[in-house]
Structures are given as C-alpha cells and as structure tokens.
N, C-alpha and C positions, 0 to 999 in steps of 0.2 A: 502493499499498498503505499501510495503516496505522500507529503504534505500535501496538508489538509488544505482548500480554500474556499473559501466563498464566491457565490455568481458575483459579487457586485451590481444584484440589486440594488438601488438606491431611490427612497421617496423626498418629495418635496416640502418640505417644511412650510410655514405661511412666512416664516424670516426669509426667505429664500434660499436655506443651507438647504443641502443632503442630509438626509442621514441609512444608516444602512444599519446589518443586523448588528454588528458591532456597536454599535452607536444606541440602537436600540437595547440589548440586552443590556450596554455601561447603565444605559440611565436606568432604569428598572431594577437591575438588581448590581447595578456596583460590578460587573466583571469588565475582564481589560481583554486584551484583543487574544492574547495568549489563555485567557477562560475558556475567551469562545472557540478557540481553534482547539483544543482536549474534546471540548461539550461534544461538538460536531464531530469530532472522531471516533469517539465513544459513541454516539447515536446512528453510525454509521457502519458500526461492527459490531460485533459478538465482544462477550468479557473479554476486557487487556489489563496486563498488569505495566507496571509504568517503564518498562523499558522497553516494552515495545513502541507505547508511546514517543520517548526519547528519539527511537530508531527513524519513525514512521511521521513524528513533525522536526526532525532535527533541532529540539531545546534540550535546553539541561533537565537533569533531572528534579534539581532545585525548583527551577521552571516550572515539569510536569508536576508536582506535591502541592508547591502552595497554589497551583490552580483545583486539583484536585482535592484539597484541603477547601477551601473555598467553594467551589459547587457540591460537595459534601456538605460542609454550611446550610446550603440554598436550596438543598435538598431537589436538587437534580440529577444527583449522580448517588450513585448503590457503592459497597466496600463489600466486595464476597471474598473467604477464607480460601486459595487456593486449595483444591480438593486435594489429595495425596502428597502436599509436602511435611513430612513430618519433622522430620533433624531442622535444627536452628530456629531463626526468628518467623515468624509466619508470614507468609508472600499472600498478600490480595492480589485481588484484581479490581476492574472496575465498569460498572456499565452505566447505562440512563437507563432511565425508566421502562423505557419499550416508545419506541420513534413515536408515535402515534398519543399515547401518552404523555412525552414532553411535551410535542407541538401540545394538544390542548392545555395543557398547562402553564405553557409561554401564553401562550393568544390569552388563557384566563385572565393571569395574572394582568398581562395588556391591560385589559379592559378593565377588569378591576382599577387600576393606577389610574387607566382615563377617567372614571365614574368617580373616582375620590380627588380627582384636580380638577376635574366642572363640578363641584360641590364645594371645594374651598372655594373657587374662584366666582362661584354663587354666593359664598356664605361672604369673602372681603368686599367683592364689590353691592353688598346690601348696605348702605349705609345710605342715610336719611338725605333728601333730596329738597334743595332749596328752597324756600316758600315765595320767595322774591327774586323775581332776576335780576341781574346786575346791571347797574347803571351802565347809561348808553354813551360810549364817546363821543367829545365833539369833533369835528371835522379836524383837529390838529390832533387829536388821536390823544388827549387829557379831558380828565375829568372835568366839572365845574366843580368849583370850592363848597356850593352847597351840597352838592352830591357825594365829596372827598368827606365829608364831615359827617354824613350819616352813615357810610362806611366804618368809618372810625368807633361812633358810638355801639353801630350797631355788634360790631365784635366783644 
C-alpha cells in the first residue's frame, strides 16, 4: 500500500476561503494532517500495527503514535491486542469502527457542530433592538447640536 492521499476536493466557504477534509476534521476534532492521514489509512484497510503505518505513510513512529492516541481519545479508532503474541510487551493493532460507521459518526458530529454553532449565533444575536432610530446626519455628515445632546443624554 502506498502513502495515503486525499482527493483534494474542497468546498468554498462564505468568506471565500476553500476548505478540504483536513480543514473540516481539524476544526471539528482538532486533528492535524498527519492524524487525518492515519485515520484514512486505517479506514481503507483492515486492522494494522504501527510498523505498517510507518512504512506505508512514511511517517515516524512518534508521529504515528501521537496520531493514534488522539484518534483513540476521539473515539475514531479502536485498539486490539494482537492475537498470538505471547512473549514480551503486547502488540496492538488499530482499526476504525468500520468505514460506514466512521463516515456516519463524522457526518453526525459535523451536523451537530453546525446545529450548535447556529444556536450560538442565534443566541448571541438576540439582543434588544433600539426603540428609536438614530438621528439623521446633516449634509455635512455631522449631527446637529440638539441631536448630539439627545444622544449624550440617552446614554
């Protein structure tokens, strides 16, 4: 298996910026590009050990282990004790929940995230509206002294 690559598909945000898979997963889960590479590699294959991931992704053991720990913490991957390994330290294999289940979890989390953000925006923009319109500016762009004093008094 070769190094895991992403399709490069991107979406355009209202700001004009583009966002890809790494950007989206980084925002929702705090994942790095390396974390996403490890996640995708595990999603595309059966359970794998850290050595296989190191070779296939051309990443250091430390990087792989950091990513695996973060993915375990997020509940995106599982760790399984390797069967048949009796001597010495136990070896572990890692795998995702299953491709379909992983995809559904990520999509559900993104929907929940968007819903929570929409509620927050609605809450934060729920402030009382001013009851009186602001005074009109004169042609010179200044308010009259009477209007200015009203503004000061109403504060």
